C-alpha angles and dihedrals in degrees: 000000000000116000096024106138102163115102123228091203112134095015100121132137123198118199131180116224127203121240123266120284117239089252090055092049090050089048094238098107091108089065093059125086116238118256109256112178115225125211088254092054092048092050093048092048092050090050092050091049092050090054091054097047 
């Protein structure tokens, strides 16, 4: 990286990660489909949250 003069000092990001899911611990996570929320799921979740607020 010759000629790079810009410093990377102070450019840090800290993120918090959730723990492993049971499927990940049991090493079967690759057999599960990813969760992709549908419009129906989003609508139902919003309705449930409105009832509780």
